[in-house]
C-alpha positions as CSV (number, residue, x, y, z in Angstrom):
1,M,-19.2,32.0,2.8
2,S,-15.6,31.2,3.7
3,Q,-13.4,28.9,1.6
4,N,-13.9,26.1,4.1
5,Q,-17.7,26.6,4.1
6,L,-17.7,26.5,0.3
7,K,-15.7,23.2,0.3
8,V,-18.0,21.6,2.9
9,A,-21.1,22.7,0.9
10,F,-19.5,21.3,-2.2
11,I,-19.4,17.8,-0.8
12,S,-22.7,17.9,1.3
13,N,-26.4,17.1,0.6
14,L,-25.7,14.6,-2.2
15,N,-27.8,11.6,-3.1
16,G,-25.4,9.2,-4.8
17,T,-26.0,7.4,-8.1
18,T,-27.5,4.2,-9.5
19,L,-26.3,0.7,-8.8
20,L,-25.7,0.1,-12.5
21,D,-23.5,3.2,-12.6
22,I,-21.3,1.9,-9.8
23,S,-21.2,-1.6,-11.3
24,A,-19.9,0.0,-14.6
25,G,-17.1,1.7,-12.7
26,L,-16.2,-1.5,-10.8
27,S,-15.6,-3.3,-14.1
28,L,-12.7,-1.0,-15.0
29,P,-10.0,-2.2,-12.6
30,P,-10.2,-5.8,-13.7
31,L,-10.1,-4.7,-17.3
32,C,-7.1,-2.5,-16.6
33,L,-5.4,-5.5,-14.9
34,L,-6.2,-7.7,-17.9
35,C,-5.0,-5.1,-20.3
36,R,-1.7,-4.7,-18.5
37,G,-1.1,-8.5,-18.4
38,L,-1.9,-8.9,-22.1
39,L,0.5,-6.1,-23.0
40,L,3.3,-7.8,-21.0
41,I,2.6,-11.1,-22.7
42,L,2.6,-9.5,-26.1
43,Y,5.9,-7.8,-25.3
44,H,7.4,-11.2,-24.3
45,L,6.0,-12.7,-27.5
46,H,7.8,-10.1,-29.7
47,H,11.1,-9.7,-27.7
48,G,11.4,-13.2,-26.1
49,K,11.9,-11.7,-22.7
50,P,9.9,-9.7,-20.1
51,V,10.2,-6.0,-19.6
52,S,13.5,-5.6,-17.8
53,S,13.6,-1.8,-17.2
54,R,12.1,-0.7,-13.8
55,K,11.5,2.7,-15.3
56,Y,9.4,1.5,-18.2
57,S,7.6,-1.1,-15.9
58,L,6.5,1.7,-13.5
59,L,5.4,3.9,-16.4
60,L,3.4,1.0,-18.0
61,D,1.8,0.1,-14.7
62,F,0.8,3.7,-13.9
63,L,-0.6,4.5,-17.4
64,V,-2.6,1.2,-17.6
65,L,-3.5,0.5,-14.0
66,V,-4.0,4.0,-12.5
67,S,-4.5,6.6,-15.2
68,P,-7.7,5.2,-16.7
69,L,-9.3,5.4,-13.3
70,V,-8.4,9.1,-13.0
71,F,-10.0,9.8,-16.3
72,S,-13.0,7.7,-15.7
73,C,-14.0,9.5,-12.5
74,T,-13.4,13.0,-14.0
75,V,-13.7,14.1,-17.6
76,L,-14.8,10.7,-19.0
77,S,-17.5,10.1,-16.3
78,P,-20.3,11.2,-18.7
79,I,-19.5,8.1,-20.9
80,I,-18.7,5.7,-18.1
81,F,-21.0,3.0,-19.6
82,F,-18.9,3.0,-22.8
83,I,-15.5,2.8,-21.2
84,P,-15.7,-0.9,-20.2
85,F,-16.6,-1.9,-23.8
86,I,-13.7,0.2,-25.1
87,L,-11.3,-1.5,-22.7
88,A,-12.7,-4.9,-23.4
89,A,-12.4,-4.4,-27.1
90,F,-8.8,-3.3,-26.7
91,C,-8.1,-6.5,-24.7
92,A,-9.8,-8.6,-27.3
93,V,-7.6,-7.1,-30.0
94,I,-4.4,-7.8,-28.0
95,F,-5.5,-11.4,-27.2
96,S,-6.4,-12.0,-30.9
97,K,-2.9,-10.8,-31.9
98,I,-1.3,-13.1,-29.3
99,Y,-3.4,-16.1,-30.3
100,S,-3.0,-15.6,-34.0
101,Q,0.8,-15.4,-33.8
102,R,0.8,-18.4,-31.4
103,K,-1.4,-20.3,-33.8
104,R,1.1,-19.8,-36.7
105,E,3.9,-21.3,-34.6
106,A,1.9,-24.4,-33.5
107,R,-1.4,-25.3,-35.0
108,V,-3.1,-26.3,-31.8
109,P,-6.9,-26.5,-31.9
110,L,-8.6,-24.1,-29.6
111,G,-10.6,-26.9,-28.0
112,Q,-7.4,-28.7,-27.1
113,I,-5.9,-25.6,-25.6
114,V,-9.1,-25.1,-23.4
115,K,-8.8,-28.7,-22.1
116,E,-5.1,-28.2,-21.2
117,F,-6.1,-24.9,-19.5
118,Q,-8.7,-26.6,-17.4
119,K,-6.2,-29.3,-16.2
120,A,-3.6,-26.6,-15.2
121,C,-2.7,-26.5,-11.5
122,L,-2.3,-23.1,-9.7
123,D,-0.4,-22.1,-6.7
124,P,-2.9,-22.8,-3.8
125,E,-0.9,-20.7,-1.3
126,C,-1.5,-17.4,-3.1
127,I,-4.7,-15.9,-4.5
128,P,-3.6,-12.8,-6.5
129,A,-7.2,-11.5,-6.8
130,I,-7.3,-10.8,-3.0
131,T,-4.1,-8.8,-3.2
132,V,-5.2,-6.9,-6.3
133,F,-8.6,-6.2,-4.7
134,R,-7.1,-4.7,-1.6
135,V,-4.6,-2.6,-3.6
136,Y,-7.2,-1.3,-6.0
137,V,-9.6,-0.3,-3.2
138,N,-6.7,1.7,-1.8
139,V,-5.9,3.2,-5.2
140,M,-9.5,4.1,-6.0
141,T,-10.0,5.6,-2.5
142,S,-6.8,7.7,-2.9
143,I,-8.0,9.1,-6.2
144,S,-11.5,9.9,-4.9
145,I,-10.5,11.6,-1.6
146,L,-8.7,14.3,-3.6
147,A,-10.8,14.3,-6.8
148,V,-14.0,14.9,-4.9
149,D,-12.8,18.4,-4.1
150,F,-12.6,19.3,-7.9
151,P,-15.6,20.2,-10.0
152,Q,-14.7,17.5,-12.6
153,Y,-15.5,14.8,-10.1
154,P,-19.3,14.0,-10.5
155,R,-21.3,14.8,-7.5
156,R,-23.1,11.5,-7.9
157,Y,-19.9,9.6,-7.0
158,A,-19.4,11.5,-3.7
159,K,-20.7,10.3,-0.4
160,A,-24.5,10.5,0.0
161,E,-25.7,12.7,2.8
162,T,-28.2,10.3,4.4
163,Y,-29.6,7.9,1.9
164,G,-28.1,6.9,-1.5
165,T,-25.3,4.9,-3.1
166,G,-22.3,6.9,-4.0
167,A,-19.0,5.4,-5.2
168,M,-17.2,6.8,-2.2
169,D,-19.8,5.2,0.1
170,L,-18.9,1.8,-1.4
171,G,-15.2,2.6,-0.9
172,V,-15.6,2.8,2.9
173,G,-17.3,-0.6,3.1
174,A,-14.8,-2.1,0.6
175,F,-11.9,-1.1,2.9
176,I,-13.5,-3.1,5.7
177,F,-14.1,-6.0,3.4
178,G,-10.5,-6.1,2.1
179,N,-9.1,-6.0,5.7
180,A,-11.2,-8.9,6.8
181,L,-10.1,-11.1,3.8
182,V,-6.6,-11.2,5.3
183,C,-7.2,-11.0,9.0
184,P,-5.4,-13.4,11.4
185,E,-8.5,-15.5,11.8
186,V,-8.5,-16.2,8.1
187,R,-4.8,-16.7,7.6
188,Q,-4.4,-19.1,10.5
189,K,-3.8,-22.6,9.2
190,P,-6.8,-24.9,9.7
191,H,-4.8,-27.7,11.4
192,R,-3.2,-25.3,13.9
193,T,-4.8,-25.1,17.4
194,Q,-4.2,-21.9,19.2
195,P,-5.7,-20.4,22.4
196,R,-9.1,-18.9,21.7
197,F,-8.1,-15.4,22.7
198,S,-4.6,-15.3,21.2
199,S,-5.8,-13.6,18.1
200,L,-7.6,-11.0,20.2
201,A,-4.3,-10.2,22.0
202,R,-2.5,-9.8,18.7
203,Q,-5.2,-7.5,17.4
204,V,-5.1,-5.3,20.5
205,F,-1.4,-4.7,19.8
206,S,-1.7,-4.4,16.0
207,V,-4.4,-1.7,16.0
208,W,-2.4,0.9,17.8
209,P,-1.1,2.4,14.6
210,L,-4.7,3.0,13.4
211,I,-5.6,4.6,16.7
212,S,-2.4,6.8,16.5
213,L,-3.3,7.8,13.0
214,G,-6.9,8.6,14.1
215,V,-5.6,10.8,16.9
216,G,-3.1,12.4,14.6
217,R,-5.7,13.2,12.0
218,L,-8.1,14.6,14.6
219,L,-5.4,16.9,16.1
220,S,-4.1,18.1,12.7
221,V,-7.6,18.7,11.2
222,K,-8.7,20.7,14.3
223,S,-5.4,22.7,14.5
224,I,-5.4,23.9,10.9
225,E,-9.2,24.3,10.8
226,Y,-9.4,21.9,7.8
227,H,-12.8,21.6,6.2
228,E,-14.9,18.7,7.6
229,H,-18.1,17.0,6.7
230,T,-19.4,16.4,10.2
231,S,-22.3,14.1,9.3
232,E,-19.8,11.5,7.9
233,Y,-18.5,10.3,11.3
234,G,-19.1,13.2,13.8
235,V,-17.0,15.9,15.3
236,H,-14.1,13.9,16.7
237,W,-14.5,10.5,15.0
238,N,-12.8,9.4,11.8
239,F,-12.4,6.2,9.7
240,F,-9.1,5.2,11.4
241,F,-11.0,4.8,14.7
242,T,-13.7,2.8,12.9
243,L,-11.1,0.4,11.4
244,A,-9.4,-0.2,14.8
245,L,-12.6,-0.8,16.8
246,V,-14.2,-3.0,14.2
247,R,-11.1,-5.2,14.1
248,L,-11.1,-5.5,17.9
249,A,-14.8,-6.2,18.2
250,A,-14.6,-8.8,15.4
251,S,-11.6,-10.6,17.1
252,L,-13.6,-10.7,20.3
253,L,-16.7,-12.2,18.7
254,L,-14.6,-14.7,16.7
255,A,-12.9,-15.8,19.9
256,I,-16.3,-16.6,21.4
257,F,-18.1,-18.0,18.3
258,P,-16.7,-20.5,15.8
259,K,-15.0,-18.9,12.8
260,H,-16.9,-21.0,10.3
261,K,-20.1,-19.5,11.7
262,A,-18.9,-15.9,11.2
263,W,-21.7,-15.3,8.6
264,L,-24.4,-16.2,11.2
265,V,-22.9,-13.7,13.7
266,A,-22.7,-11.1,10.9
267,L,-26.4,-11.7,10.0
268,A,-27.4,-11.5,13.7
269,V,-25.5,-8.2,14.2
270,A,-26.9,-6.6,11.0
271,V,-30.5,-7.7,11.6
272,L,-30.6,-6.7,15.3
273,Y,-29.1,-3.3,14.5
274,Q,-31.7,-2.8,11.7
275,L,-34.5,-3.7,14.1
276,L,-33.2,-1.1,16.6
277,L,-33.2,1.5,13.8
278,S,-36.7,0.6,12.6
279,T,-38.5,0.1,15.9
280,T,-36.8,2.6,18.3
281,S,-35.8,6.3,18.2
282,L,-32.2,5.4,17.4
283,K,-32.5,6.4,13.8
284,M,-33.8,9.9,14.6
285,F,-31.1,10.3,17.2
286,I,-28.4,9.4,14.6
287,L,-29.8,11.7,12.0
288,H,-31.0,14.7,14.0
289,G,-29.3,14.5,17.4
290,S,-30.8,14.2,20.9
291,D,-32.8,17.4,20.6
292,G,-33.9,16.9,17.0
293,R,-32.0,19.9,15.8
294,D,-28.7,18.3,14.9
295,S,-27.1,19.1,18.3
296,R,-23.5,18.0,19.0
297,L,-23.5,18.3,22.8
298,G,-21.6,15.6,24.6
299,F,-19.3,12.9,23.1
300,L,-22.1,10.5,22.1
301,D,-24.1,13.2,20.5
302,A,-21.1,14.7,18.8
303,N,-19.9,11.4,17.2
304,R,-23.2,9.5,16.9
305,E,-22.7,8.6,13.2
306,G,-19.2,7.1,13.8
307,L,-20.1,5.3,16.9
308,F,-23.4,3.6,15.8
309,S,-22.2,2.8,12.3
310,L,-19.7,0.5,14.0
311,F,-22.4,-2.2,14.1
312,G,-22.9,-2.1,10.4
313,Y,-19.2,-2.2,9.6
314,L,-18.8,-5.0,12.1
315,A,-21.4,-7.1,10.3
316,I,-19.6,-6.4,7.0
317,Y,-16.2,-7.4,8.5
318,L,-17.6,-10.7,10.0
319,A,-19.3,-11.6,6.7
320,S,-16.0,-10.9,4.9
321,V,-14.1,-13.2,7.2
322,Q,-16.5,-15.9,6.1
323,V,-15.6,-15.1,2.5
324,G,-11.9,-15.2,3.3
325,L,-12.2,-18.6,5.0
326,W,-14.1,-19.9,2.0
327,L,-11.5,-18.7,-0.5
328,L,-8.2,-19.4,1.4
329,Q,-9.0,-22.6,3.4
330,R,-10.5,-24.7,0.5
331,R,-7.0,-24.8,-1.0
332,R,-8.2,-24.8,-4.6
333,S,-5.3,-25.7,-6.8
334,S,-6.8,-26.2,-10.3
335,V,-8.4,-24.0,-12.9
336,R,-11.5,-26.1,-12.8
337,S,-12.0,-25.6,-9.1
338,W,-11.6,-21.8,-9.5
339,L,-14.2,-21.8,-12.3
340,E,-16.5,-23.5,-9.8
341,A,-15.6,-20.9,-7.2
342,L,-16.5,-18.2,-9.7
343,R,-19.9,-19.8,-10.1
344,G,-20.3,-19.7,-6.3
345,L,-19.3,-16.0,-6.2
346,A,-21.8,-15.2,-9.0
347,L,-24.6,-17.0,-7.1
348,A,-23.7,-15.1,-3.9
349,V,-23.8,-11.8,-5.8
350,L,-27.2,-12.7,-7.3
351,A,-28.6,-13.7,-3.9
352,L,-27.3,-10.5,-2.2
353,S,-28.7,-8.3,-5.0
354,V,-32.1,-9.8,-4.6
355,S,-31.8,-9.5,-0.8
356,L,-30.8,-5.8,-1.3
357,Q,-34.0,-5.1,-3.2
358,L,-36.1,-6.9,-0.5
359,C,-34.3,-5.1,2.3
360,Q,-34.9,-1.7,0.7
361,A,-38.6,-2.5,0.1
362,C,-39.2,-3.7,3.7
363,T,-37.0,-1.3,5.6
364,E,-35.3,1.8,4.1
365,P,-32.9,2.8,1.4
366,V,-29.1,2.3,1.6
367,S,-27.5,4.6,4.1
368,R,-23.8,4.8,4.7
369,R,-24.4,7.3,7.5
370,L,-26.5,4.7,9.4
371,A,-24.6,1.6,8.1
372,N,-28.0,-0.1,8.0
373,L,-28.8,-3.6,6.7
374,P,-29.3,-2.5,3.1
375,F,-25.9,-0.8,3.2
376,C,-24.2,-4.0,4.5
377,T,-26.0,-6.0,1.8
378,W,-25.0,-3.6,-0.9
379,V,-21.4,-3.4,0.1
380,L,-21.0,-7.2,0.2
381,A,-22.7,-7.7,-3.2
382,H,-20.5,-5.2,-5.0
383,C,-17.3,-6.3,-3.2
384,L,-18.0,-9.9,-4.2
385,L,-18.7,-8.7,-7.7
386,L,-15.3,-6.9,-7.9
387,L,-13.5,-9.8,-6.4
388,G,-15.1,-12.2,-8.9
389,L,-14.1,-10.0,-11.8
390,F,-10.5,-10.0,-10.6
391,V,-10.5,-13.8,-10.4
392,L,-11.9,-13.9,-13.9
393,A,-9.2,-11.6,-15.2
394,D,-6.5,-13.7,-13.5
395,L,-7.8,-16.9,-15.1
396,A,-7.9,-15.2,-18.5
397,L,-4.2,-14.2,-18.0
398,V,-3.4,-17.8,-17.0
399,F,-4.9,-19.0,-20.2
400,T,-3.0,-16.5,-22.3
401,K,0.3,-17.3,-20.5
402,L,-0.1,-20.9,-21.5
403,L,-0.2,-19.8,-25.1
404,V,3.2,-18.0,-25.0
405,K,6.2,-20.1,-23.9
406,G,8.0,-18.7,-20.8
407,S,5.7,-15.6,-20.5
408,S,4.9,-14.3,-17.1
409,V,2.7,-11.5,-15.5
410,P,3.4,-10.0,-12.0
411,C,0.6,-10.5,-9.4
412,C,-1.0,-13.3,-11.5
413,W,-1.3,-17.0,-10.7
414,K,1.7,-19.2,-11.1
415,V,1.1,-22.5,-13.0
416,V,2.9,-24.8,-10.5
417,Q,2.1,-28.0,-12.2
418,P,1.3,-27.5,-15.9
419,P,-0.3,-30.3,-18.0
420,D,1.9,-33.2,-19.0
421,S,1.4,-32.5,-22.6
422,R,2.6,-28.9,-22.5
423,E,6.0,-29.8,-24.0
424,K,4.2,-31.0,-27.1
425,Q,2.1,-27.9,-27.4
426,G,4.8,-25.5,-26.4
427,M,3.0,-24.6,-23.2
428,E,5.3,-24.0,-20.3
429,A,5.0,-22.9,-16.8
430,V,7.0,-19.8,-15.7
431,P,10.0,-20.6,-13.5
432,T,9.5,-19.4,-10.0
433,G,12.8,-17.4,-10.1
434,R,11.7,-15.5,-13.1
435,Q,8.2,-14.8,-11.6
436,D,9.8,-13.6,-8.3
437,K,12.1,-11.3,-10.3
438,L,9.2,-9.9,-12.2
439,S,7.3,-9.2,-9.0
440,Q,10.0,-6.7,-8.2
441,L,8.8,-4.7,-11.2
442,C,5.1,-4.6,-10.2
443,L,3.3,-1.5,-8.9
444,I,0.6,-3.7,-7.3
445,S,3.2,-5.5,-5.3
446,A,4.8,-2.2,-4.3
447,I,1.6,-0.7,-3.0
448,N,0.7,-4.0,-1.3
449,K,3.9,-4.0,0.8
450,N,3.1,-0.6,2.3
451,Q,-0.7,-0.2,2.0
452,L,-1.2,1.8,5.2
453,L,1.6,4.1,4.3
454,F,0.1,4.6,0.8
455,F,-3.2,5.5,2.3
456,L,-1.6,7.8,4.9
457,L,0.5,9.6,2.2
458,A,-2.7,10.0,0.1
459,N,-4.4,11.7,3.0
460,L,-1.4,14.0,3.7
461,M,-1.1,15.0,0.0
462,T,-4.8,15.6,-0.2
463,G,-4.7,18.0,2.7
464,A,-1.7,19.8,1.2
465,V,-3.4,20.2,-2.2
466,N,-6.5,21.5,-0.6
467,I,-4.6,24.1,1.5
468,L,-2.5,25.3,-1.4
469,I,-5.0,25.2,-4.3
470,D,-8.5,26.5,-4.9
471,T,-9.8,23.2,-6.0
472,I,-13.5,24.2,-6.5
473,H,-12.7,26.6,-9.4
474,S,-10.1,24.5,-11.2
475,K,-10.2,23.8,-14.9
476,A,-10.2,20.3,-16.3
477,A,-6.7,20.2,-17.6
478,F,-5.3,21.6,-14.3
479,T,-7.4,19.0,-12.4
480,L,-6.1,16.1,-14.5
481,G,-2.5,17.3,-14.1
482,I,-2.8,17.6,-10.3
483,L,-4.5,14.2,-9.9
484,H,-1.9,12.5,-12.1
485,L,1.0,14.2,-10.3
486,Y,-0.5,13.3,-6.9
487,M,-1.0,9.7,-7.7
488,F,2.3,9.3,-9.5
489,L,4.3,10.7,-6.6
490,N,2.5,8.4,-4.2
491,C,3.0,5.4,-6.5
492,L,6.7,6.3,-7.1
493,I,7.4,6.4,-3.3
494,M,5.9,3.0,-2.9
495,Y,7.8,1.7,-5.9
496,I,11.2,3.0,-4.6
497,L,10.5,1.4,-1.2
498,H,9.6,-1.9,-2.8
499,A,12.7,-1.8,-5.0
500,R,14.8,-1.4,-1.9
501,N,12.7,-4.0,0.0
502,I,11.7,-1.6,2.7
503,V,8.5,-2.4,4.5
504,L,7.5,0.3,7.0
505,K,5.6,-1.9,9.4
506,F,6.9,-2.3,12.9
507,W,3.9,-3.6,14.8
């Protein structure tokens, strides 16, 4: 077998992993975020000021926010169920140290602190958990697309061939979910009235970079004969095309149907598509081609996975628009209201988890290749779980910030109207100017400003590494070195662009 054939075989015919395994992995990013925030608050407690060095800020962010994910999906993957407990214990130790030192300064009963925390008012214009969710999906995807070519990346995390739940299968759906959370239909102010098709016109213009990237990827892959897993999207299709067409189709549907009924449209699309899969020969065509022998003759046959999976991804996008509307247009401004929102997210995750079991029992297992109803349900359940964990981590940081006068954490909620009694208790909101200054030192903000560029650079670097290195036979130390260097270079470029206030977006 040629090197390309070996690499294709290395990522083919896989069956994924368990839902519990993926859930354990999803708990790591919120814990990393919480750990980073607690370390910054502890530093402020000891030095009376935030970290002022950009160099040390980048290093801290990379080591705490990114590096643990690299280890957890490679050499530490056999103990993935223990890592969340280790990180949680570390966070508990840091919080205990912060609280004990705070308690020595002012003997405030814990119950009273909790009451003050519940009365705290948060900035309703910004929901950090959404930004962090989108950035972390990008980061985890960037790690996985290169790590999957190394033997240290567990095969159970890679994309399943036909049926199964791999971590990379979830990443594809999470990208769609994250894009929908901040789409124009969600960000539009409720009181504004615009022509029904104005958003569609904007989307037609805004997706041309995705189409251009899709064409560029297609031409480059074919010209250098880069290894491809054809059953993912087909011969000519790729995920950039999927993102572009899903956004266009969703904008068209949301121009026809009311936005606040997006979940009903999503349900209709997913159920109708599943009925076609279950009652017609469509499923056999997608899996085995028009002749039953995996033929790739003609455009439709050659790209059947990418074309027909659009229906499933469209359903995910529309359902995610409903989530975005629920989060952004309720204008929750208090801790108490966000605790109620967390309860709503937990109930939604529970309902979707039960629905997933019923869907699989009545129809078929989860299939990213088909983007069937169980796949849509699974993606939504786990994305809501991850989003809820980020909200929980943010609220924990808000509580801790109230314990330490003047402390602040980048990409965390601002307390815009702290309790009236904060002066007595030494609890103080962070001045906006200081918070804005700190945001300049944040890797999350840096990646968020140029997310598409970050993803594009990750794809280009992945291709370069695969061309230059025999990844399949790499040793563990070499693999970790390459993955860390690859991620650090990508993060460093985003950090420099952010420091210079450069946003490479011209559409």
